[in-house]
N, C-alpha and C positions, 0 to 999 in steps of 0.2 A: 192286294194289300197296299194300303197307303204308305208312302215313304215317311221316314222320320225327319229327314232333313232334305230340303231342296237347295241345291247349289245353283245360284243364278249367275250366268256368264253372258254379258253382252259381247259380241265379237264383230269386229270389222277387219277384214283382210288378215286373218290369223290362220291361214291355211296350214302352215308348218307347225304351229304351236298348240292348236286347240286339242287335238286327240291326245298328245303326250300329257297335256295339263290334266285332262279328265282322268286318264289312266293313273297318273301319279297321285292325284287326290284320292281316287278309289283305293289304291294300294296302301295309303297311309292310315286307313281306318284301323281301329283296334276293338271295336264293339260289333255287335250283330245288327246295328242300325241299318235300315234301308235308306239308300241315298238316291235322290233323283237329281239329274243334271238338266237344267233348263237353259238351252242355248238360244239366244236371239241374235240372228245374223242381221246386223245393221246395214243392209244393202251392200254387202261386200262385192268387190270386183275380182277377187282372186279364187272364187269357187270354194271357199273354205267349208261351206256346209256340204257340198258335194263330196269333198274329201273326207269329211267327218262321217257321212253316211256310209261310205265304203269301209270305214274303220269300225263301224258300230258292232258287227259280230265279234270282233276281237275284244273291243271294250266291254261287251256284255258278258265275256267270260268271267269277269270279276263278279263275285256273288253279291246278290241284293243290290244291283245297280239298274237304274232305269235312265233313259235319255229321251228328252223331248226337244224338238227343234222347231223354230219358227223363223221365218225370214220377213223382214220389213221391206216394203217396196221402195221406200225412199230413205236416204241417210238421215236419221233423226237424232243421233247423239246418244251418249250413254244413259242419260237420265230417263228418256222415254223408252229406251230399250230395256232398262231395268224395270220400269213400271210394267212393261209388257211381259217380261219374264215372271214378275211376281203374280200377274193376273193368270198366267198359265200354270204356276206352281201348285202342287197339291199337298205339300207337307205343312205342318204347323210351325216349323222353324225354317227361316230363310237365311242362307249364308250367301251374302252378296260379294262377288269377287270379280276377277278379270280373267282373260284367256291366257295370260302368260305368268302363271304363279305356280308355286308348289306349297302344299300345306305340310306342317310338321307332323311327325308320327303321333298317332292317337289324338288327332285334332277333334274327331267326333266325340270322344270321351270328354274332352274339356268343354266342348259346346254343351253336351247334354247335362254335365254336372253344374254348369254355371248359368244357363239361360233361365230367365225369369219373365213373368208376364209383362212387366212394365220396364224391362231392362234391355238396352242394346249393348252388345259386347263388341268392343273395339280390339281386334287382333293386333299383334305386334308385327309391323312390316319390316322385313329384313331385305338385304341385298347381298347376293352371292359374292363370296370372296372379299367382303368388306366388313368392317366393324359396325356398319350402320344398323341402328335399331330405332324405329319410330313407334312410340307408344301413343297413338292418336295424335291430334293436332290442337294447337291453340288458335284463337281467332285474332286477327289483326284489325283493329278498329281505328279510324273509320274506313280503311281501305277494303275491308271485308275479304281479305285474303287469309292465308293460313301459314303457320310455321310448325315444324315437327316438334313434338315432345320427345326429347332425347334421353330423359331420365325417368325412372319409375321407382316406386316403393315396393314393387312386386305385388303378386296376388291380384286382387280385383280393386282397381282404383278409379274413382270418377275422373273423367276427362271431358273437355268441352266438345271435341269433334272426333267422330270416327271416319276413317277413310274408306274409299269405295272398294278397295281390293280386299278388305278384311272387316266386314261388317256382318254381325249376326243379329237377327231381329225376329221376334215372334211374329208370325203372320198376322195375328189379330192387331198387334201394335202398328205394323206397317199399314194395314188398312185403315186403322183409326186415324193415323197421321195423314193419310191421303197420298202416300208414296212421295216420290220426288216431285218437286214443283214442275209441272209441264210447261211453265213459262220460261224455264231455263233452257237455253239453246245450245246444242252441240257440246260445249266444254266450258267448265269453269264455274265455281261457286255453288254448284248443286249439292255437293256433300255437306259443306258447312251450313248451308241454309237448312237442309234437312235435319242436321244435328241440333241447331239452335231451336228449330221448331219443336223437336222432340222434347228438349229440356223445358221449353216454355209451356208445353202441353202436359207437363207433369211426369214425363218419363225420365229415366236416367241413362247415361252412357258411361260404361265402365271399361277401362283398359284391362284386358286379361293377358298378363305378361307372358305366360307360357303358351298362348295360342299364337304360334308364329306362322306368318305367311311370307314366303320368299317371293318377292316381286321382281320381275325382269324389267328394270327401268330402261327407257330409251337412252341411247348414247347422247351426250350433250349436244352435239351438232344436229342430230336428228330431232331432238326435242325442241331446240331453238327454232328449227325450220317448221316444226309442227305448230308451235305457239304463234309464229308469224301468220300461219294459215288460219288460225281460229281467233286471232286477236280481237276482231270485231265482236264475236260472240262472247268471249271472255269478259271484255269491258262491259258489254250489255248486261251480262249476268251479275257482275259485281255491283253495278249500279242498281239493278233490280233488287238484289239482296239487301243493299243498304236502305233503299227507299221503303222496303217492307218493315224494317225494324228500328232504324235510327231516329233520334229526335230531329226536329227541324234544323237545328244548328249542325248536328252531325251529318245530315243530308247535304247541307251546303258545303261542309268540309269535304265530303266524299266527291261531290261534283267538281269542286275546285281542283282536287288532286287529279282526277282522271282527265279533266280538260287540259291540264298542264302536262301530264305525263304521256298522254296518247292523243295529241291533237289531230292526227290523221284519221282516227276512227271515232273520236268522241262524239261529234255532232250526229253522225249516223246512228251510233249506239243509243244516244239519248232519245233520238226520234223514235227508234224502235221500242224503247221502254215506254215512252209517252203514249204510243199507239196501242200498248198492251193493256192488260187488266190489272196493272200494278196497284192502283189505288183501291179498286174493288177487292183485290186480294188482301191488301193490308187491313181493310176494314173487316173482312171475313175472319182473318187470323186473330184480330184483336177481340172479337166476340167469343172465340173458342179457347184462348190461352188461359192457363191457370197462374202463370208467372209473367212478370214483365221483363223486357230486355235489360232494364237496369238491374233486376235481380240476377240475371245471367252474368253481367259484368262484375257484380259484386261477388257472386259465388266463386268465380275463378280469378278474382283480383286482376282483371284485365286492365292494361294501360294502352294509350294510343301508341302510334309507331315511333314516337320520340320519348316514350316513357312518362307522358303526362296523363292527367285525368281525362276520362272520356266524357264528353259533353252530351 
């Protein structure tokens, strides 16, 4: 029997957290929906998949649970790992998340009640023992970064961007959009680019306030170190994102900002973008979109990083 929901989890060096995450998500169900976990090991070095395989019999004691596992030979980053997970998934509803989360009780009921063919659901991201609540994100233009939406009207509310740990999308819509941009490398900008593309191609993204995903964020020092290690890829991805959608003047502002802010990696990142398919990709997206980027800016009343009009 086909599962009703596929939970997609890219994992890299998550040996201690992967099995408890799966078990916690499985136990938080309130319906008789079948749930399939698709785990893509992004070339981990800690044996996390081997550890998971040993735990599978215990995990499968939960009713109506299936687990599928795939390992990538090379470290490819979350975006390509998620695309691989989606390709392996067999349910019509995809719940894209991370390896270090817990879902709220009755999460499956909320998903099944609110999913629609042309709608992406953005779950509410929380942090344990803190008042933090993130109801999707806003886009910062022309930096092409994001900031959390910290307030909500409750219920189902349109938001610009859904985050990677709490995104629910119909399989047909994911396929129609082409998944995450494979030109995004390792880390950074993949989720906002996917969300903008969804809006421009006629879909909608809605925050579902009571679909909560508790995310275990990295400690500040650890995250700072992590960012330093992926800075080149992050700058590359933000530049690529901007060149795909911004006006000519907006692109110039984007490049000027990153040249000044990150001079140590800017030139290499720019060369990587220039050698990619960015312009062919932009032309391709322009032929398929139903709405313009200017429409997106107006829809959410976006301003630039100093509160001015976006050019």
